[in-house]
N, C-alpha and C positions, 0 to 999 in steps of 0.2 A: 543759446542752448534751449531755452524755453520755446522759442519759435520753431526750432527743429522738431521738438516733441509734438507740438501742435500740428505741424504739417504732416508728420508721420502718422499720427493718430487719425487725422482726417482722411489721409490716403487709405489707411487700413479699413476704416469704416466704410468709405466709398466702395472699395473693392468687395467688402463683405456684402453690402447691399446689392451691388450689381451682380455678383456671382450667385447669390441665393435665389434670385428670381428664376422661375421656370422658363424654359424656352417657349417661343410662340407656339410651336407645334404641341408641346405638352399642355399649355394653357387651353388650346383649341380642343384637345382630347378631353381635358377635364371638364370643360363647358358642355361638350357633347354628352359625356357620361352623366353630368348633373341634370341635364335636360331629360335624358332617357329615364333616369331614376325618378325625377319629379313627375314625369308623365305616367310612369308605372304606379307610383303612389296615388296619383289622382284617379287612375282607372280603378284601383282597388277600393278607394274611398267611395267612388260613384257606385260601384257594384254593391258595396255593403249598404249604402243608403237606399238603393233601389230594392234590395232584398228585404229591408225592414220597413219600407214605406207602407203605410196603412191606407188602403183605398177606401174612400167613403162609400158606404153601402146604401144609405138613405139620403135622399135629397131633401133639403130644407124647403118648406113651402114659404116662399117669399111674397106670394100674391095676396095672402089673407092679411087683414089688419088685426092687430091685437086689441082686445076689448078690455 
């Protein structure tokens, strides 16, 4: 009887794990969406960083020696 319960529980767990996985097409769509969102976030961050970037206005004189 104990053996039967073990086999039944293993079978149910296996079916749950197999049935809960998304189909290959769904996974492909999820990866495409994740890449699109990641690229979009990257572009927003790059634009924000470029907007606040401080351009140097005075060049440092590196040819003179400090005394």
